GUKEGU-569953 format. One record per residue (C-alpha): residue in one letter; x, y, z. Coordinates in steps of 0.1 Angstrom, whole numbers, plus 5000, padded with zeros to 4 digits. Layout:
aXYZ/...
# end
This chain:
m500050005000/h502850245010/s505450134983/t505250434961/l505450684990/d508650845001/p509950635030/a510750955049/y507050985058/l507450675081/t511050755093/p511850925127/t513951245126/k515651435153/i512451665155/i509751425145/d511251155169/s508650895165/d511150645179/h511350815212/p509950605241/s507550895254/v506050905218/g505350525219/e503950565254/y501650845243/a500350645215/q500050305232/s496550355246/i495250445211/l496750145195/e495049925221/q491750085214/c491950085176/a493849765168/s494849765131/d492450025119/p494550315106/v491650555101/a490350505136/t493950525149/a494550865131/v491251005144/a492050905180/l495551045178/y494051365165/y491851425194/k494551325219/v496851595205/r494051845199/d492951845235/g495851695254/i498351965243/s497352325251/y497752585224/n500452845231/p501953075204/y504753195225/v507452945217/a511152965207/y510552935170/h514152925162/r514852615184/e514352255171/e513252155207/s510152375204/y508852135177/q510351815189/a507451565195/s508851415228/n509551765241/v505951875232/i504651575252/k506751675282/r505752045281/k502051965274/k501752285252/g502952425218/y501652615188/c500252485156/v503652355142/s504552195175/k501252015178/a501351915141/a504851775146/l503651565176/l500751425157/c502951355127/a505451155149/l502450965165/g501250865131/r504650735121/y504950535153/c501550375145/g502650295110/i500650565091/p502750775066/s502651125080/r503951465069/i503751835078/g502052095056/f502352465059/s500352775048/t500253155056/v496853235070/r494853535081/n493353465116/h490453695125/i490353555161/a493453605182/t494453805212/k495054175212/q498554135226/l499553875199/i498354095171/d500054405186/l503254205190/i503554095153/g501654395138/t499254185116/n496653915119/e498453725091/f500553425104/a503253275083/y503952895082/h500752775100/g501352405104/y499052105102/t499551725098/e498751515067/f498051155070/y498150895041/l494850715046/n492850495021/g495150594992/k495250974997/w496551245018/i494151375044/t494651705063/a494351705102/t494852035121/p495051985159/a496252335168/f493452485189/d492452265219/k488752265231/k489352515259/t491052755236/c488252725212/e485552795239/r487353095251/h487453245217/g483853155207/v484952905180/e483652545175/p486452285180/l487752145146/e486651795141/f488451515122/n486951195106/g489951055089/e488151075056/t488051445046/d490351735052/s490051905085/k491052265082/y489852565101/q486252685098/a485652985075/f483253135101/n482753125138/p479253065152/d478353425149/k479353435112/g482453635118/q485453545097/f487753305115/l490653185093/e491653225056/y494353025039/l496453275018/v499653105006/d500452725004/h504052645014/g503852275006/s504451965026/y507551835043/a508851515059/d510551725086/i510252065102/p512252315081/v513052555111/n515552775092/q513052815063/i510352915088/i512653175105/t513553305070/e510053365061/f509353515095/r512153765089/r510853855055/k507253895067/y507654045101/g511154215098/d514554125112/e514254355141/l511054195155/v512153835148/q515553905166/k513554045195/w511653715198/i514853505196/d516553725223/a513553715245/f513453335244/d517253295247/s516953505280/m513553365289/r512253725297/g509453925282/i507653735253/a508753405267/q506753455298/r503553555282/r500253355288/f498253335257/d495253185277/q495053495300/e495253755272/e492453975257/v490453785231/v489853975198/n486453915182/
# end
């Protein structure tokens, strides 16, 4: 079934460390429940990551450790790419070919502090997981956990393993939620340098360097709490 696929989609990497013991432990209960059904396994893994890992956009984007699956499990929080990397690693551990997709998006629901920080509601290299199921690639987007969605007045994104699961175009009050602007393609690993290069191009060297310095010193931005910031509707 997988013979024509790039073997990298089942291979562990330093970041997508699907061979790490903690990744196996995290996936084990799912495997026990779903037996040999890859679709049911992918769906169960999705919900485990969506709600088991809290959404937090304040991460050290320039460090591999911020995306490393085993580290995301340890910290129990991460932003869209961190959570997508974990879901990808879990998929590979369970024998499901998995990769990471990226897009630049316009997010209409965020916090005032986050938008003030970056100066725009456009977010470069928004990440999601792609599973190879029943002969095709299916998108799964585990970024926003249920509690975050409730706080922002957005329905949690569901995943059935059969159709692409991307962010809703509208929130329940018919306000715009998220638009996909630019497709950056799919990858077998997290292109950290490529992400930072695009951040510098989009947000400016000065601002990105400010982020890097903040996380290297663990002050300022690094100490922010997204779950306590002012919601923008």
